C-alpha positions as CSV (number, residue, x, y, z in Angstrom):
1,M,214.7,127.7,122.0
2,S,217.2,125.1,121.1
3,M,216.2,121.6,119.8
4,N,218.4,120.0,122.6
5,I,216.3,121.4,125.3
6,F,213.2,119.7,123.9
7,L,214.7,116.4,123.1
8,L,213.8,115.1,126.5
9,L,210.4,116.8,126.3
10,L,209.4,114.4,123.5
11,I,210.2,111.5,125.8
12,W,208.4,113.0,128.7
13,A,205.4,113.8,126.5
14,F,204.7,110.0,126.1
15,R,204.1,109.5,129.8
16,V,202.0,111.3,132.4
17,T,203.9,113.7,134.6
18,E,202.2,113.9,137.9
19,T,202.5,117.4,139.5
20,T,200.6,117.7,142.7
21,T,200.2,121.2,144.1
22,D,197.4,120.4,146.6
23,V,199.4,121.2,149.7
24,W,202.5,123.3,150.5
25,R,203.0,122.8,154.2
26,Q,205.1,125.9,154.8
27,C,203.8,129.3,153.7
28,T,206.4,130.5,151.2
29,E,204.4,133.2,149.3
30,L,206.5,136.3,148.7
31,V,203.7,138.6,147.7
32,P,202.7,141.2,150.4
33,L,199.3,140.4,151.9
34,D,197.2,143.5,152.6
35,L,195.3,142.5,155.8
36,L,193.5,145.8,156.1
37,S,192.3,145.9,152.5
38,F,191.1,142.3,152.9
39,V,188.5,143.2,155.5
40,L,187.6,146.7,154.2
41,E,187.1,145.6,150.5
42,R,184.9,142.6,151.0
43,D,181.8,144.7,150.3
44,T,182.7,147.9,148.5
45,S,179.1,149.3,148.7
46,R,179.4,150.1,152.5
47,V,181.8,150.5,155.4
48,V,182.1,147.2,157.3
49,P,180.5,147.1,160.8
50,G,182.7,147.8,163.8
51,V,184.8,150.6,162.3
52,R,184.4,154.0,160.8
53,L,186.6,155.9,158.5
54,K,188.1,159.1,160.1
55,Q,190.2,161.9,158.7
56,S,193.1,163.2,160.7
57,A,195.9,165.5,159.5
58,G,194.4,165.4,156.0
59,L,194.5,161.6,155.8
60,R,192.0,158.8,156.3
61,G,192.4,156.0,158.8
62,V,190.3,153.3,160.3
63,Q,188.9,153.7,163.8
64,F,187.9,150.5,165.6
65,L,184.6,150.9,167.5
66,S,184.2,147.3,168.5
67,P,185.9,143.9,168.0
68,D,183.3,143.1,165.4
69,T,183.6,139.7,163.5
70,S,183.7,141.7,160.2
71,M,187.2,142.6,161.2
72,S,188.3,139.0,161.5
73,F,188.7,136.2,158.9
74,L,190.1,132.7,158.7
75,A,193.8,132.7,158.2
76,S,193.4,130.1,155.4
77,Q,191.6,132.7,153.3
78,L,194.9,134.6,152.8
79,L,197.5,132.0,153.7
80,V,196.0,129.5,151.2
81,N,197.5,126.1,150.4
82,C,199.7,125.9,153.5
83,D,199.4,124.8,157.0
84,L,202.2,126.6,158.8
85,F,202.6,130.3,159.5
86,P,205.7,131.7,157.7
87,K,208.8,131.2,159.9
88,E,210.1,134.7,158.8
89,F,208.0,137.7,158.0
90,S,207.5,141.5,158.3
91,I,204.5,143.5,159.4
92,V,204.2,147.0,157.8
93,V,201.7,149.2,159.8
94,T,200.8,152.9,159.6
95,V,199.1,154.1,162.8
96,K,198.2,157.3,164.6
97,V,198.2,156.5,168.4
98,H,196.5,158.3,171.2
99,R,197.9,158.1,174.7
100,I,197.7,154.5,175.9
101,A,196.5,154.1,179.5
102,P,199.0,152.5,182.0
103,K,198.8,148.7,182.2
104,R,196.8,148.6,179.0
105,D,197.7,146.6,175.9
106,E,196.2,147.4,172.5
107,Y,196.5,144.8,169.7
108,I,197.4,146.0,166.2
109,F,196.5,142.4,165.1
110,S,196.3,138.9,166.4
111,L,196.0,135.4,165.2
112,M,193.7,133.4,167.4
113,G,193.5,129.6,167.5
114,P,190.1,127.7,167.4
115,K,188.4,126.8,170.5
116,H,187.8,123.2,169.3
117,V,190.0,121.6,166.6
118,E,188.1,119.0,164.7
119,S,189.4,116.7,162.0
120,P,188.1,117.8,158.6
121,A,185.1,115.8,157.3
122,Q,185.5,114.0,154.1
123,E,183.7,115.8,151.2
124,K,181.3,113.2,149.8
125,D,178.2,115.2,148.7
126,D,177.5,115.6,145.0
127,V,177.8,119.1,143.6
128,L,175.3,120.1,141.0
129,E,175.2,123.4,139.2
130,N,172.1,125.5,139.5
131,K,170.1,126.9,136.6
132,N,172.1,130.1,136.5
133,E,175.4,128.1,136.3
134,K,176.6,129.7,139.7
135,F,178.4,127.9,142.4
136,I,176.3,126.2,145.0
137,S,176.8,127.6,148.5
138,E,178.4,125.3,151.1
139,D,175.5,125.8,153.5
140,E,173.0,124.5,150.8
141,R,175.1,121.4,150.3
142,Q,176.0,120.7,153.9
143,P,173.4,122.1,156.3
144,N,174.8,120.1,159.1
145,R,178.0,122.3,159.0
146,K,176.1,125.5,160.0
147,K,176.6,124.8,163.7
148,K,180.3,124.5,163.2
149,K,180.4,127.9,161.6
150,E,178.7,129.6,164.6
151,N,181.9,129.6,166.5
152,D,184.1,130.9,163.7
153,G,184.1,134.5,165.1
154,K,184.9,133.5,168.7
155,P,188.5,133.6,169.5
156,G,190.4,130.8,171.1
157,E,193.9,131.0,172.5
158,I,196.3,133.5,171.0
159,L,198.8,132.1,168.5
160,L,200.6,135.3,167.7
161,G,199.9,139.0,167.9
162,L,201.4,142.4,167.9
163,K,200.5,144.8,170.6
164,L,201.3,148.3,171.8
165,S,201.5,149.4,175.4
166,Q,202.6,152.5,177.2
167,N,206.2,151.0,177.5
168,G,206.7,149.8,174.0
169,L,205.9,147.2,171.4
170,T,205.5,143.5,172.0
171,F,205.3,140.5,169.7
172,I,203.6,137.6,171.4
173,F,203.4,134.0,170.2
174,K,202.4,130.6,171.6
175,S,205.5,128.5,172.1
176,H,205.8,124.7,172.1
177,G,205.3,124.6,175.9
178,K,201.8,126.1,175.4
179,T,202.9,129.2,177.2
180,A,202.9,132.7,175.6
181,E,206.3,134.0,174.6
182,H,206.8,137.8,174.7
183,W,209.4,139.6,172.6
184,S,209.3,143.2,173.8
185,L,211.0,146.4,172.6
186,Q,211.0,148.7,175.6
187,G,211.4,152.4,175.4
188,L,209.4,152.9,172.1
189,H,207.7,156.3,172.2
190,L,205.4,157.2,169.4
191,S,204.5,160.9,169.2
192,P,200.7,161.1,170.1
193,N,198.4,162.4,167.4
194,Q,201.0,161.9,164.6
195,W,201.1,159.3,161.9
196,H,203.9,156.7,162.1
197,T,204.9,153.8,159.9
198,L,206.4,150.8,161.7
199,V,208.1,147.8,160.1
200,V,208.4,144.8,162.4
201,V,210.7,142.0,161.1
202,I,210.5,138.6,162.8
203,G,213.0,136.0,162.2
204,P,213.9,132.7,163.8
205,Q,216.4,134.3,166.2
206,H,215.7,138.1,166.1
207,M,213.1,140.9,166.1
208,K,213.8,144.2,164.4
209,L,211.7,147.4,164.5
210,T,212.1,150.3,162.1
211,V,210.0,153.4,162.9
212,D,209.6,156.0,160.2
213,C,212.6,154.6,158.3
214,S,214.9,155.6,161.1
215,S,217.8,153.4,162.6
216,P,216.3,150.0,163.5
217,L,216.0,148.6,167.0
218,E,216.9,144.9,167.3
219,I,216.7,142.3,170.0
220,V,218.0,138.6,170.0
221,P,215.5,136.6,172.3
222,S,216.7,133.6,174.2
223,R,214.0,131.4,172.5
224,P,213.5,131.2,168.7
225,F,210.3,131.8,166.8
226,L,208.4,128.6,165.8
227,S,209.0,127.2,162.4
228,D,205.9,124.9,162.7
229,L,203.2,127.2,164.0
230,S,199.9,125.6,162.7
231,I,197.3,128.0,161.3
232,Q,194.5,125.4,160.8
233,G,191.3,126.8,162.0
234,S,192.9,130.0,163.2
235,R,191.5,133.5,162.6
236,F,193.1,136.9,162.1
237,H,191.6,139.7,164.1
238,I,192.5,143.3,162.9
239,G,192.7,145.9,165.6
240,S,192.0,143.5,168.5
241,R,192.3,140.0,169.7
242,G,188.6,139.4,169.3
243,R,187.6,140.9,172.6
244,W,186.8,144.3,174.0
245,K,189.9,144.1,176.1
246,G,192.8,145.0,173.9
247,L,190.9,147.0,171.3
248,F,193.1,149.3,169.4
249,S,192.1,153.0,170.3
250,G,194.1,154.8,167.5
251,L,193.7,155.1,163.8
252,M,195.1,152.5,161.4
253,R,196.0,153.4,157.8
254,Q,198.0,150.4,156.6
255,L,198.6,146.8,157.7
256,V,200.5,144.5,155.4
257,L,201.9,141.0,156.1
258,V,205.1,140.4,154.1
259,P,206.1,136.7,154.3
260,N,209.7,135.7,154.1
261,T,211.4,139.1,153.6
262,D,212.5,142.2,155.4
263,A,210.0,144.8,154.1
264,S,212.0,147.8,155.4
265,R,214.3,147.3,152.4
266,Q,211.3,147.8,150.1
267,I,209.9,151.0,151.5
268,C,213.0,152.8,153.1
269,P,214.5,155.2,152.6
270,S,211.5,157.4,151.9
271,S,210.9,161.2,151.5
272,D,207.9,160.9,153.7
273,P,208.9,158.2,156.2
274,Q,205.9,158.6,158.6
275,L,203.5,157.8,155.7
276,T,205.6,155.6,153.4
277,A,203.2,153.1,151.8
278,L,203.5,149.5,150.7
279,S,199.7,149.0,150.3
280,V,197.0,151.4,151.5
281,P,193.3,150.3,151.0
282,P,191.6,152.3,148.2
283,L,188.9,153.5,150.6
284,L,191.6,155.4,152.5
285,L,193.0,157.1,149.4
286,D,190.0,159.0,148.0
287,L,189.8,161.9,150.5
288,P,191.4,165.2,149.5
289,V,194.2,166.3,151.7
290,R,193.2,169.3,153.9
291,K,195.3,171.8,155.8
292,R,197.4,170.5,158.6
293,Q,197.1,172.5,161.8
294,N,200.9,172.1,162.5
295,D,202.2,172.5,159.0
296,R,203.9,176.0,158.8
297,H,204.3,175.7,155.1
298,A,200.7,174.6,154.3
299,T,198.9,176.7,151.8
300,S,195.1,177.2,151.7
301,S,194.8,173.8,150.0
302,G,197.1,172.2,152.6
303,T,199.2,170.5,149.9
304,A,202.2,172.7,149.0
305,G,205.5,171.8,150.6
306,R,204.7,168.1,151.3
307,L,205.5,165.2,149.0
308,L,203.0,162.5,148.8
309,V,204.5,159.0,148.6
310,G,202.7,155.7,147.9
311,L,200.5,154.0,145.3
312,E,197.5,155.4,143.4
313,K,196.4,158.9,144.7
314,P,193.4,160.9,143.4
315,C,194.2,164.3,141.8
316,S,191.6,167.0,142.4
317,A,191.4,170.8,142.6
318,L,192.3,170.7,146.2
319,L,195.5,169.0,145.3
320,Q,196.6,171.3,142.6
321,G,200.3,171.9,142.7
322,Q,200.9,168.8,144.9
323,L,203.9,166.6,144.2
324,W,203.5,162.8,144.3
325,F,206.2,160.2,144.1
326,N,205.1,156.6,143.1
327,P,207.9,154.1,144.3
328,L,206.5,151.4,142.0
329,K,206.9,153.5,138.9
330,K,209.9,155.4,140.2
331,G,208.2,158.5,138.9
332,L,207.5,162.1,140.2
333,Y,204.2,163.8,139.3
334,V,202.4,167.1,139.9
335,C,198.7,167.5,140.2
336,D,197.2,170.1,137.7
337,G,193.8,170.0,139.4
338,S,192.4,167.1,137.5
339,V,195.2,164.7,136.4
340,W,198.8,163.9,137.4
341,I,201.4,165.4,135.0
342,T,204.7,163.6,134.7
343,V,207.7,165.4,136.0
344,L,210.2,162.5,135.9
345,E,209.8,158.9,134.9
346,D,212.1,156.2,133.6
347,H,209.8,154.5,131.1
348,K,206.4,154.9,129.4
349,R,204.0,153.2,131.8
350,L,200.4,152.7,132.6
351,D,199.2,155.7,134.7
352,Y,195.7,154.9,135.8
353,V,192.3,153.4,134.7
354,L,189.4,155.5,133.6
355,E,185.8,154.4,133.2
356,H,185.0,154.9,129.6
357,Q,181.6,153.3,128.8
358,D,178.7,151.6,130.6
359,L,177.3,149.2,128.2
360,I,173.7,148.0,128.9
361,T,173.1,144.6,127.5
362,S,170.0,142.6,126.8
363,S,171.0,139.9,129.3
364,E,173.6,138.8,131.7
365,T,176.9,138.1,129.8
366,H,179.2,135.1,130.3
367,D,181.9,136.0,127.8
368,V,183.2,138.8,125.5
369,E,185.3,138.2,122.3
370,V,186.9,141.2,120.8
371,F,188.2,141.0,117.2
372,Q,188.8,142.8,114.0
373,I,186.8,142.4,110.7
374,Q,188.8,143.8,107.7
375,G,187.1,146.7,106.1
376,V,184.5,147.1,109.0
377,G,186.5,147.6,112.2
378,L,186.7,146.4,115.7
379,M,183.9,144.3,117.0
380,A,182.9,142.6,120.2
381,A,180.6,139.5,120.5
382,M,178.7,139.2,123.8
383,A,177.6,135.6,125.0
384,H,174.2,136.5,126.6
385,R,172.7,134.0,129.0
386,S,169.1,134.7,127.9
387,S,167.8,132.6,125.0
388,A,164.9,135.1,124.4
389,S,167.2,138.0,123.6
390,G,170.0,136.1,121.8
391,S,173.5,137.4,121.8
392,A,174.8,140.7,120.4
393,V,177.7,141.8,118.3
394,Y,178.9,145.4,118.8
395,L,180.9,147.7,116.5
396,W,183.4,150.1,118.0
397,T,182.8,153.8,117.3
398,Q,184.2,157.1,118.6
399,L,181.7,156.9,121.5
400,G,182.3,153.3,122.3
401,F,180.6,150.0,121.4
402,K,177.3,150.2,119.5
403,L,175.0,147.3,118.8
404,Y,175.6,146.0,115.2
405,Q,173.9,142.6,114.9
406,N,171.8,140.3,117.1
407,I,172.3,136.5,116.7
408,S,169.9,133.8,118.0
409,T,171.7,131.8,120.8
410,Y,170.5,129.5,123.5
411,G,172.2,130.0,126.9
412,A,175.4,131.2,125.3
413,L,178.5,130.8,127.4
414,A,181.4,131.8,125.1
415,W,182.3,133.1,121.6
416,K,185.6,132.5,119.6
417,H,186.7,134.4,116.5
418,F,189.1,132.7,114.0
419,Q,190.1,132.9,110.4
420,I,190.7,130.4,107.7
421,G,192.6,132.2,105.0
422,K,191.0,135.5,104.5
423,K,187.6,134.4,105.8
424,A,186.3,135.2,109.2
425,Y,184.3,133.0,111.5
426,L,182.6,133.1,114.9
427,V,181.7,130.0,116.9
428,V,179.3,130.1,119.9
429,S,179.1,127.8,122.9
430,N,175.4,127.1,123.5
431,S,174.3,125.4,126.8
432,G,170.7,125.0,125.6
433,T,168.9,124.2,122.4
434,E,165.9,125.5,120.5
435,K,163.5,122.9,121.9
436,N,159.8,122.1,121.4
437,K,158.4,122.9,124.8
438,S,155.8,120.0,124.3
439,L,158.5,117.4,124.4
440,E,158.5,115.3,127.5
441,K,162.2,114.8,127.7
442,E,164.8,117.3,126.6
443,S,167.9,116.2,124.7
444,E,171.2,115.9,126.7
445,S,173.1,117.5,123.9
446,D,173.1,121.1,122.5
447,S,173.8,122.6,119.2
448,S,176.8,125.0,119.0
449,V,177.0,127.0,115.9
450,I,179.7,128.3,113.6
451,Y,178.9,131.6,111.9
452,K,180.8,133.0,108.8
453,W,181.2,136.6,107.9
454,S,179.4,137.5,104.7
455,R,181.2,140.3,102.9
456,R,178.1,140.9,100.8
457,R,175.6,141.2,103.6
458,K,178.1,142.6,106.1
459,Q,176.8,140.2,108.7
460,F,177.5,136.9,110.3
461,V,175.5,134.1,108.8
462,K,175.0,130.5,110.1
463,F,177.6,128.2,108.6
464,Q,177.8,124.8,110.5
465,T,176.2,123.2,113.5
466,L,178.1,120.9,115.9
467,Q,176.7,118.7,118.6
468,T,178.1,119.8,122.1
469,Y,177.3,119.1,125.7
470,C,176.9,122.4,127.7
471,A,179.9,123.7,125.9
472,R,181.9,126.2,128.0
473,D,184.5,127.3,125.6
474,W,185.9,127.0,122.1
475,E,189.6,127.3,121.2
476,A,190.8,127.8,117.6
477,F,194.4,127.2,116.5
478,N,196.6,126.2,113.6
479,I,199.3,123.4,113.4
480,N,201.2,122.8,110.3
481,D,198.9,125.0,108.2
482,Q,195.9,123.1,109.4
483,T,193.0,124.6,111.3
484,Y,191.5,123.1,114.4
485,L,188.7,123.8,116.9
486,A,188.6,122.4,120.4
487,V,185.3,122.4,122.4
488,A,185.2,122.1,126.2
489,N,182.2,120.0,126.9
490,H,181.1,120.6,130.4
491,R,178.5,118.0,131.3
492,K,176.1,115.6,129.7
493,G,172.7,116.0,131.4
494,N,172.8,117.2,134.9
495,N,175.1,114.7,136.5
496,N,177.7,113.3,134.0
497,H,180.8,115.6,134.0
498,T,183.3,112.9,132.9
499,I,182.8,113.1,129.2
500,S,184.7,113.7,126.0
501,S,185.7,117.1,124.8
502,V,186.4,117.1,121.0
503,I,189.1,118.4,118.7
504,Y,187.7,119.2,115.2
505,K,189.8,119.6,112.1
506,W,188.9,121.7,109.1
507,N,188.4,119.6,105.9
508,R,189.4,121.6,102.9
509,S,187.4,119.3,100.5
510,T,184.1,119.4,102.3
511,K,184.6,123.0,103.7
512,S,183.5,121.9,107.1
513,F,184.9,120.8,110.5
514,E,185.1,117.1,111.3
515,V,186.0,115.1,114.5
516,H,189.7,114.6,114.8
517,Q,190.3,113.5,118.3
518,K,188.3,113.1,121.6
519,L,189.8,113.7,125.0
520,I,188.2,112.7,128.3
521,T,187.6,115.8,130.5
522,L,186.1,116.5,133.9
523,G,183.5,119.3,133.8
524,A,185.7,121.2,131.3
525,Y,185.5,125.0,131.4
526,D,188.3,126.2,129.1
527,W,190.9,125.3,126.5
528,E,194.1,127.3,126.0
529,F,196.4,126.7,123.1
530,F,200.1,127.9,122.9
531,K,203.4,127.2,121.3
532,V,206.8,126.9,122.9
533,G,209.5,126.7,120.1
534,P,208.4,124.1,117.6
535,Y,206.0,122.4,120.0
536,H,202.3,122.9,120.4
537,F,200.4,122.5,123.7
538,L,196.8,122.5,124.7
539,V,195.7,122.8,128.4
540,V,192.2,122.1,129.7
541,A,190.6,123.7,132.8
542,N,188.9,120.7,134.5
543,A,186.4,121.9,137.1
544,F,184.4,119.0,138.5
545,D,184.3,115.2,138.3
546,G,180.8,114.8,139.8
547,V,182.1,114.4,143.3
548,S,185.0,116.8,144.0
549,M,186.2,120.1,142.6
550,S,189.8,119.2,143.5
551,V,190.7,117.5,140.2
552,D,193.7,117.5,137.8
553,S,193.7,119.8,134.9
554,V,195.8,118.4,132.0
555,I,198.5,119.9,129.7
556,Y,198.6,118.0,126.3
557,V,201.5,118.2,123.7
558,W,201.1,117.5,120.0
559,I,202.9,114.4,119.0
560,H,202.6,112.7,115.6
561,G,199.3,114.4,114.7
562,R,197.5,113.9,118.0
563,F,197.5,115.4,121.5
564,Q,199.2,113.3,124.2
565,V,199.3,113.9,128.0
566,F,202.3,116.0,128.9
567,Q,201.6,117.0,132.6
568,R,198.8,117.0,135.2
569,I,198.3,119.8,137.6
570,K,196.0,119.8,140.7
571,T,193.4,122.6,140.3
572,F,190.3,123.6,142.3
573,C,187.3,124.1,140.1
574,A,189.5,125.5,137.4
575,T,187.6,127.9,135.1
576,D,190.4,129.4,132.9
577,W,194.0,129.1,131.7
578,E,196.1,131.9,130.3
579,M,199.5,131.5,128.8
580,F,201.9,134.4,128.5
581,Q,205.6,135.1,128.0
582,I,207.9,137.7,129.6
583,G,211.1,137.7,127.7
584,S,212.2,134.1,127.3
585,R,210.2,132.9,130.3
586,V,207.0,131.0,129.7
587,F,204.1,131.1,132.2
588,L,200.6,129.6,132.6
589,V,198.1,131.0,135.1
590,V,195.0,129.2,136.2
591,A,191.8,130.7,137.6
592,N,190.7,128.5,140.5
593,G,186.9,129.1,141.1
594,Q,186.1,127.1,144.3
595,R,187.5,124.8,146.9
596,L,185.2,122.6,149.1
597,E,186.9,120.6,151.9
598,G,185.8,119.8,155.4
599,N,186.8,122.5,157.8
600,G,189.2,124.0,155.2
601,P,189.3,127.6,153.7
602,D,186.1,129.5,152.8
603,Q,184.8,127.9,149.6
604,Y,185.0,131.0,147.4
605,T,188.4,132.3,148.5
606,V,191.1,130.2,146.9
607,N,194.5,130.6,145.5
608,S,194.9,130.9,141.7
609,T,198.3,130.0,140.7
610,I,201.0,131.0,138.1
611,Y,203.2,128.2,136.8
612,E,206.5,128.7,135.0
613,L,208.0,126.3,132.5
614,D,211.2,124.7,133.9
615,M,213.3,124.1,130.8
616,S,215.7,121.8,132.6
617,G,212.9,119.7,134.1
618,Q,210.6,119.8,131.2
619,L,207.5,120.7,133.2
620,F,205.6,123.6,134.6
621,V,206.3,124.4,138.3
622,R,204.5,126.7,140.8
623,F,205.8,130.3,140.5
624,Q,203.3,132.4,142.5
625,D,200.0,132.1,144.3
626,I,197.4,135.0,144.2
627,V,194.3,135.0,146.4
628,T,191.1,135.3,144.2
629,Y,187.4,135.1,144.8
630,S,185.6,132.6,142.5
631,A,187.9,133.7,139.7
632,L,186.5,133.1,136.2
633,D,189.1,134.6,133.9
634,W,192.6,135.9,133.6
635,E,193.8,138.4,131.0
636,F,197.4,139.2,130.2
637,F,198.6,142.2,128.3
638,S,201.5,144.5,128.0
639,L,201.9,148.3,127.6
640,G,205.3,149.5,126.6
641,E,207.8,147.7,128.7
642,E,205.3,146.7,131.4
643,Y,203.3,143.4,131.8
644,F,199.9,143.1,133.5
645,L,197.4,140.5,134.6
646,V,193.8,141.3,135.5
647,V,191.6,138.7,137.3
648,A,187.8,138.4,137.1
649,N,186.8,138.0,140.7
650,S,183.0,137.0,140.6
651,Y,181.9,136.1,144.1
652,N,183.3,136.0,147.7
653,G,180.5,134.0,149.4
654,E,178.5,137.1,150.3
655,S,178.4,139.5,147.4
656,Y,178.9,139.6,143.6
657,S,179.9,143.3,144.0
658,L,183.6,143.3,144.6
659,N,186.9,144.4,143.1
660,S,188.6,142.7,140.3
661,I,192.4,143.4,140.5
662,L,195.0,144.5,138.0
663,Y,198.5,143.2,138.8
664,R,201.8,144.5,137.4
665,W,204.9,142.4,136.9
666,Q,207.6,143.3,139.3
667,G,210.3,140.8,138.4
668,Y,211.6,138.9,141.5
669,E,208.4,139.8,143.4
670,G,206.1,138.4,140.6
671,F,202.9,140.2,140.0
672,V,201.7,142.8,142.6
673,P,198.3,144.5,142.8
674,V,198.2,148.1,141.5
675,H,194.6,148.9,140.5
676,W,191.3,147.7,142.2
677,L,188.5,147.8,139.6
678,P,184.9,147.7,140.9
679,T,182.9,144.9,139.2
680,I,179.7,143.1,139.6
681,G,179.7,139.3,139.0
682,C,182.7,139.7,136.7
683,S,182.9,136.8,134.3
684,D,185.4,137.8,131.6
685,W,188.1,140.4,130.8
686,E,189.3,141.4,127.3
687,F,192.1,143.8,126.5
688,F,192.1,145.6,123.1
689,S,193.9,148.5,121.4
690,T,192.5,150.8,118.7
691,N,193.8,154.0,117.2
692,G,196.8,154.0,119.5
693,E,194.7,153.8,122.7
694,S,194.2,150.8,125.0
695,F,191.1,149.5,126.8
696,L,189.8,146.8,129.0
697,I,186.2,145.5,128.9
698,Y,184.5,143.2,131.4
699,S,181.2,141.3,131.3
700,S,178.9,140.5,134.1
701,A,177.2,137.1,134.6
702,T,174.8,138.5,137.2
703,E,173.6,141.9,135.7
704,P,172.8,143.0,132.1
705,F,175.7,145.2,132.2
706,S,179.3,145.5,130.8
707,K,181.9,148.2,131.4
708,V,184.8,149.5,129.2
709,F,187.8,151.0,131.0
710,K,190.3,153.2,129.2
711,L,194.0,152.7,130.2
712,R,195.6,156.1,130.6
713,T,199.3,156.0,129.4
714,Y,201.9,158.5,128.7
C-alpha cells in the first residue's frame, strides 16, 4: 500500500468522518433471498404449521395446507434498511403443479400491504439488560404495542404477487392509480405431476419467463413496473395471498428472490433443468432419492442415470453410484455410500461440515478463545457465566477438547490470549466480583484479571487485577514494539452506558499494565484492532447509549501515540467487529444484534453489514448486507483459495434454537450461504487448525454446551 494513498488519510484522521448507514431508500442488495428457507428454518425443531413436507418423484417439497400466519413475515425482516421494493428482480421457483381448476388463481407468493398504515412511534423507553445479559423483548418494553401486532398476520391490499392459473402465469402489482396491474404470459403449460423450475425476471419495461432453462418468453407491457413501491408495513405470504382463496395446491421446493439481476444467467444452462437449484431449504435436502415410476433407466436405488444438481446433498447407501454436480464448486462427485468422492474439481475446497465433538460445560458460555502454548499444545479458554463453577481451560487431544484447568471467574464474558516476548498471558472479562454477600451495596466496578502461564506449574496463575465495568471484551495488540490492552467497558451500574473504555500499555520497568488512554464508548461490546499498511486502527462495537440501540460505532486511527477518531458508522446494538482481507481488499463486518424502532422491522431480525475500505475516499463504505438474528459474532477464515464467514445467530424473537450460517466468498456476489449449522443460543465462533485438519467451535450462552465441527476438505 503506497504512502501516497495514505497521505490524505492522516489529514482525515484528525477530523470526524460521519458515515450514516441508517437508511437506504431503494433495496439494492444483490444477494439472493431464500423466502422458503426463511419460513421453514425459523424453528428447526419442528415443521411449521400450515404445511407438510411431502415426497414426490424422489424429492421433497412443501405442501400448503392452509394460509397459516407461520408462512408469512414482514417484508422488512428480509428487505432490511430500505423502504422501496427493488425496481428490478428475479424470482426462482421450483414447483410441481396439479391440474388447476378453471377460473382459479393460485399464488406462488404475494406481498400484501397493511390494513392501517400508522406513523412509527418514537422510541423513548429505557432499555435495561436482564440478569442473564439477554435482550429484552419488545413486548416487555412496550406492552401498549401488543394490540398493533394482532393485525400483523391479516393481509391488506395486494402490492405484488405471482400467480398461476389454467391459462398461464401472471405477475400482479399495485399501480400508482391504486388499481391492480396484470402482466400475463398466456399459453404456459406446465406438465402435471412433474417438477419444473421457473425463473421470472421483472424489469421496469419487461417481463421474462424461463421454464426449465428453455428459450425465454418475454412481454413488453404498456405500463412500467413501479420504481417507488413502498414495503413499509407489508408482509410476504408464501403459497397464498393470506387467504384460503388462492392457496397454492401443488408442491414447492424452491422460492428465491434475487434483487437487481437476471437469475436465469446464474442457473442456466443446467444438466437437470427441471431441478436446477439456486437455494433449496436444508429440510428438503435430507431425504434419500427413491425410484421414479417413469424413469426407464432407474435402478433399484432409483439413482443411476440421473445427475443431481444443486447445493449440499446428503450421501447415503441409497445414493451409492449417484453423480452430483455442485455449481458453486464447479465440481462433479460420486457417492460411495457414505461420502462424496471427487471426480472433477478445479481447486481444493471445503466439502462439508461434520459434527466432531459435543462438549458439556459447567455453565453457559459467552466466549471461546483458542490458542497455542509452546510445549503443551492447543488450548481453549471458555468464559462461563456461572461464578460458582468458574471458567475452564481445555487441552486438545486426539479425541477432542479435554478439561485441563479451572479458573475462578465471576460472570465471565470473554477471554483474550496474548504474548509479551516468549511469555503467554490470558485476560478475562469479569462482569461480577467476589463480593461479601452481607454488604448492603455492591460496587459498580468489577475486577478483571490477567493470568500468566507458569512454565514450572504448567498452569495459568493470577498476575494482575484491573478495575473494569461489566467488561465485555479485551483486545491485545502491538504498536511500535509496545504491547497494549483495550477493554470494552459496557456499563457502570445498571443504567450508565456512556462511560470510558480504557487502553492499557505494558510498562517494561514495573512489569505491569498501566492506563494509557481513555475513550468514551456507548455500551461497548467489542474491540477489533487491525493494520492497513503502516497505519493502525481500532474499532469499537457500541451497543446502547441508555436510550437507543441505534448508535454510532467508531473507528480510531493511531496518530502520534494516541487513538484519534477516523470514522463513525451507524450500527444497531453492535456486538462484534471482524476485520479481514481478500487479496488487496480490506473489509470490516459488524454483527448487529437488535433494532428497536416504532413499527419497523422485528427487533431481533436485522442486517449485519460488511464494509470495504475505499482507498480513494479514505473511508469504509457499505459493501453487503446480510440478514442475521441477534448476531453476536463473526468469524472469518480461509481454506486453500476459498474465504468464509460464519455468523453466530443467537435468537430470532421466538427461539434460541436456530441455524448459524456459513458463507462463502463469491467475488462479485459477495458472500453467499453454503452451510446451515444448527446452534442453540450461539454466542461465539472460533476457527482453528491442528495437525493439518481444520475445525470450528461454537459456544452457547443459553445452554451448558459447546460443539466442535470438523471441516472436511480435499
